[in-house]
Residue, then its C-alpha position, 0 to 999 in steps of 0.5 A: m500499499e502506497k504511504r505518505f510522510f509529512p514533517r507536519i504529521g510526522k508518520e506515514v499514512s496510507l494513501l488510501g483512506f477507509g471512510c465509514m460513511r457510506l458502510p453495508l446496511l442490513e436493509p437500505p435505506k435504514q442506516d443499521i450496518d452489516y456488521p459481518l461484512a463490513e468487519a470483512m472489508i475493514d480487515k481486508a484494508v488492513a491486510m493490504g496496508v490500510n492504516y487511516f479510518d475516518t468516522a464521524w458522529a453523524y454517519h449512519d444515524e450515529k452508528s458509525e462510530a461504535f462499528i468502527g470502535h468494534a471493528l478495530r479493537k482486535y488491532p494493536r491501537e498504534s498500528v492503526y490511525l482513527a479520525n473521528k469529528l466534532p459535531i460542532w452544530l451541536v456545540q452551544s457552549p464550551e462545556d459542550v465540547d468536553r461532553l461530546f469528545l468523551e462520548q465519543l472516545d467511549r462510542c470508539q473505545v479508545s483513549y485518543f484520537d489520532f485525527y480529529l476534525i472540527h466537522a463541515l466548517d462553513n460561515e455559520r459554523y465557524g462562528i459557532h467555533e469562534r464563540h465557544g472557544v472550540y479551538e482552544a478547548l481541543r488545543r488543550k486535548k492535544e496537549q494532554g495527548c487525547i488528539k494527536h493532530l488537529g484539523f477541520s473538514f471544509h465545505a465553503t468558500a476559498g475566503l473563508l478557507e483563507t480566514i480559518v487557516t490564518d486565524h489558526q495553526w492546524d495539522f491537516v485540513q479535509i476538503q471535497l476533492n475530484y475532477v468534476d468539483w477541481d472547477m466546478c466547486d473551486a476545489k482547486s483554490l481550496y487545495g492551492i491555499l493548503a498546499e501553499r502553506n504545506i498544510p496536508v489535505v485529507v480528500m473526502e469525495p473522491v468519487r462524488g459519493g459514487a458518481l464518478a463510478t458510474l457516469n454515463d455511456k459516453a464518459v465511460d467509452i472515453l475512459k474505457t477507450a484509454d484503458p480497457e482495464a481500469s475501472t471508472a472508479s480508479w480513474a477518480i481515485r488516482y486524479a485525487a491520489s496524484l496531487p503532491n499535498v494529499m495525505t491521504v484519500l478517503s473512499g466509502m466504501s460499501t461493497m467488498e469489489q470497491v474494497e479491492d478495486n481501490l486496493k489495486t489502484m493504490a497497491d501500485f500506485h501511478p499518479l496520472a501522466a499528462s495524457e491520462y488528465a486529458v482524458i479525464e477533462k474529456a470523461a468530465a465534460a461528458y458527464r457534465e452533459s448528462g444534467a445530473i444534479p451534483c448530489t454526493a448522497c452525504r445525507y447531511c440534508m436528513d431527515c427532512p421534516s416532510g418526509v422526502d428522501i431526498p438522497r434517494v430521489f436525487a440518485v433515482y433522477n440521476h440514475y436516468c440522467v445516465n441511462k436515459r431509461w424511463i421505465q427503470f426511473n419510473n419503476n424506481y421512483k414509485a418503489l420510494q413511499e409515497e411520502e419520500q416522493a418529491h412532490n411532498c416538498v414544501a420548500c422550507n429551505v431546512c436541507v438547503e442549509q445543511c447541503p455542503q454542495k449548496i443545492d436548491i433542493p426545493g428547486q430540484m424537487r420542483m423540476i423532478v416533480e415536473f419531469v415526472d408529470k410531463k414524462g408520465k403523459i407521453 
């Protein structure tokens, strides 16, 4: 397994990190984790040299932390690096930082976190951070040895990122980065700010919630023509991993096949050549033409007060954008419970405030309702 060393971190971290937000489920969309399968996936990754595991309070309806604590306890504590995140939206006082942190240690069955992040900072959450002295509280925990490396995950603009990395000293930062978002969501500027300061980057959403593993036929043809043996997902993983200031690329793996494909990509890692960047740009252009909604299925928008299953509605629509099969779309859409469908959206905008991609979710729901009505009359 390819590993990288950064002086700021002082240890070798596997270039492939295991994200614990999309673990296999017993009965999707319920968020109960399939423990035997998920644990077998973790074991396979560890056996092949993966040593970075990333979880968070909210993942899998607050079940992810307990799972990864269970799955990793069989290994010597110093042999794996566990990353967790403070749910900053639950902090209403300085005391909450201590309370939440201690509960996370208990859930994960550890006495310290190797990497600890303030979760999903944006303007509002950075305001919470500053009001309640969150950085100072976590620095004290680092001095006590309860946190080895302190960072944050980020879902906002380059200007705010500049402010945060200027205001405080960080060991690493986690950003969304992939070959579509490099320009579309200005990941290029975010990466540049961090690289200039020699702050190691942890990449999230390298495959954009699975969208860059499926793509549309035109984009897939471009990639397969260039390399018939490479999976579509491997192109996206290699794109992120080819950046020199990237410490690890998180992949939220849901199947053993995904684990094996990612391990194959990273066990014999080759950075992208100039000709391969040109291929990816063509594939990205073809993907953008599909009209897919830029949802990564992170589920930060859930639960919807009106009962709409926002990620599943978008997933069904995006699948249609890829294959253009109306009958399949209609069957998949009707398989949703009636209360989960798009027409129940009342445009309360609660979801918009939570969406890291800043998608106009009510507007997209109206579009899907109109799409369903129009296509149903043809």
